[in-house]
N, C-alpha and C positions, 0 to 999 in steps of 0.2 A: 971411354964407356961411361965412367962416372959423370964426365961432363955431359955426354949425350943422354945418359940415364937421367942426370939431373935436369937437363933441359926437357927430356921427355916427361919427367915428373912435373917440372914446372908447367910444361904444356898441358899435361893431364889435369893438374890442379886448376889451371886457368879455365880449362874447359868445364871442369866440375863446378867451379865458382860461377861461371856463366850460366850453367844449367840451373844451379840453385837460385841464382838471382832471377832467372826467367820464371821459375816456378813461384818464387815469392811474389814477383810482379803479377803473375796470373792470379795467385790467391788474393792479393790485395785488390786487384781489379774486380774479382768475383765478389769479394766481401763488400766492396764499395757499391757494386751494382745491386747486390742483395739488400744493402742498407737503404739505397735510394728507393728500391721497390717497396721495402717495408715502410719507409717514410711516406711514399705516395699513398700506400694503402691506409696508413695511419691517419694521414691528413683527410683522406676521403671519408674514412669511417669515424674517426674521433671528432673531427671538426664539424661534420655535417649530419652523420647518421646515427652513431652510437655513442653512449656514454660508458662509464666504467662498468655499469651493471648490464650492459648489452641492450639497453632500451633505446629506442629511437629518439634522439634529441629533437629532430624535426617534428616527430609526432607529439612529444611532450610540449614543445613550444606551441604547436597548433592547439593542443588541448588547453593549455594555459590561456591562450588568447581567446578561445571559445568560452571559457569560464568567465573571463573578464567581460566579454561581450554580453554574455547571458546576465551577469550581475548588473551591468549598466542598463540593459533592457528592462530588468525587473524593477530597478529604481525608477526608471521613466514611467513604467506601467503603474507603479504605486502612486506616483505623483499625479498621473492622469486620473486615476480613480479617486484620489483625494479631492482634486479640483472638481471632478464631476459631482461627487457627493456634496461638496460645499456649495456649489453654485447652481447645479442643475435642478430643475423642477421635477426631475424623475423621482427624487426622494422627498417631495413635498408632502405635507400632512394631508391624508385623505380621510382619516377617521379619528374621532375622539371618544374614548370610553371613560365614563365617570361612574365610580362605585361609592357606596356609602351614603347616598342621599335619601333622606326621609322627609325632613322639614324644609330643606333648601331646594328651591326650584332649579331644575337643570339649566334653564335658560340663563339664570343669574350666574351660574358657574361658567357657562360658555362665554357670556359677555365679559366676565372678569379675566378669563384666560387670554382673550384677544389673540387667537391663533392666526398668524399671518397667512394670507392666501398665496400659495405658490412658493413659499419660502422653504428651502431645504431643511430637513430634520436636523442636520448638523448645525444649523445656525439658530436653532430655537434657544431662547434663554429660559430654560425651565425654572430657574430660581426666581426670576422676575414674575413668571406666570404664577408660580405657587404663592408668592407674596401678595399678588393681587387678589387671588381667591381667598387667602387667609384674612383679608380685610372685610369679607362678608361677616356680618354680626353673628350669624348662627354657625359659623365654621370655627371649630377649635383648632384643627390642624389639617394640612393638606400635603400631598406628595404628587409631583408631576414627573412622569418618566417617559422617555422615548421608547417606542417599540418598533424596531425596524421591520420592514422597510418604510412604513408610511402611517404609523398609528401613534397616538399619544394616550397614555394611561394616567387617569387622575383618580387618586384615592382620597376621599374626604372623610374626616371624623367630625361629626356635628356636635354642637353643644347640647347637652341634655339638662333640662331644668330639674333641680332638686328642691327648690323653694320658690315661692313668689310672694310679693308684698303689694298691697294696694297703694296707689298714688293718685293724685288728681288727674293725671293723664292716662290712667289705666293700670292694669296689673303688670308689674315688672318681673320678668323671669330671671332667676339666678341659677348658674350652673355650679358644678363642684369646685370651680376656681373662684367663686364669689363674683363672677362677671355678670353684669346686667346685659343680657344679649338680645332681649326682645321685650316689647310692650304689646302684649296681646293676651287673650284669655288662656289660662294654663290648662294642661290636661287634667282630667278629673282626679288623677292619682297624686298630683303634686300638692304637698301641704302648704298652707298659708303661714307666713311669718308675721308674728305680732311683736313689734319692738318699738322703742321710742324713735330711733333715728335709722330706719332701714336704708341700706345702700351697700354697694359693693365695696366701699372703702371703710365702712363702719366696723370696728372690732367685734361688737356684739353680733352683728350680722354674720361676720366671718366665722365666729364660734358656732353659731346655729347651723351654718352650712357644713362645718366640719362634723358636727353631730349627725346631721342627716346623711352624710356620706358614709357613716358607719352603721346606721340603723337599717336592718333588713326590711324589705318591703312588706313582709308578712305581719309586721306590727300594725299596719294600717293607720299610720299617723295622718291626722286631718289638719292639725294646727301645731305650730311651734311657738311657744311663748317664751321670749328671751328678755328677762329683766336686766341681766348683766352677763358678762362672759362666764361667770361661775354659777349662774342661776337660770337654767334652761329647763323647761318642762315640755313634755310631749303630750298633747291631747289626742287620744285615739278616736277613731270614727265611731267606736261603740260607746263612747262616753267616759271611758276610764282615762286615768292620767298616770304618766310615768315621770317621776322627778329624776332628771338626769344630772343636774349639777353642771359642771364645766365640761369642756370638750376633751379634757385629758382622760386617757384610759377608756376611750369610747368603745374600742373593740371588746374589751373585757366586760364593759357594762352591757353591750348588746348581747354577749353570750349569756349573761346572767338574766337579762330581762326576758328572753324568749321562754325559758321554762318557768320563770316566776309568774308570768301572765297566765299560766294554766291554773293558778290558784284563785280562789274566790277573793274578791276585794275590789276597791275602787281606786286606790292610790298605791302605786308601786314605786318605792324609792330605791333607785340603784346608784344614787350619787356616790355612795361608798360601796362598791360592788362586793366587798368581802363581808359587809353587814347589811345586805339588802333586806327591806322590810315591806310588809303589805298592810294596808289599812282598809 
């Protein structure tokens, strides 16, 4: 019985072992199948459709490609626009506006500008244009600007005479920079300079110009007599004389001269503005 029981036990254990092995094999097969299924799903989703955040990689890839395409198209468009603006007559100059002219004829400025016909605004050399206009004798400064799409703005500052002196070829006009810019009859309000060697490079002439640049028009100066850089006198149109001295401290002298001229007298000395006198 023990032998039979032992054999039965052996037989039973063998059967149990076979049953356990079969279950283990089934579990292994099931896990393997499940793993393969997960791997297939993972490859499908992870490789082609979703990233770790659950977003579509395919969609992101398409969006990135679309951005690159859009950027490239934008660059091409900008280049095309730049080339069009540079070469096309669409942006050619169609009008020129000039401000600040009083004594200078507009035709002279236009001739000096030499605006090219049909040339794009982008290719205009505004610096060279301004330099040509500045060569006109009566022009003190000039500014040339583009005004898109098709206009050029020119702003001129003319030279204004502050003195004139007589010469064999006619009256020479001097501006506040001591530049002789014209030989022509001066305006009635411009004083005459009387000195030994008048001219734009003469130190005495420059001193007289500096004085007149500080003198208010209300003084009514008719003539400036300059014997030296430190001996300048103003002869007023009403016959009175203002002894000015040198060009130094001219602003202070002008401030003193205006009220001093309200007093009776013929000669008003402001050469020392702190000790002004009347005779």
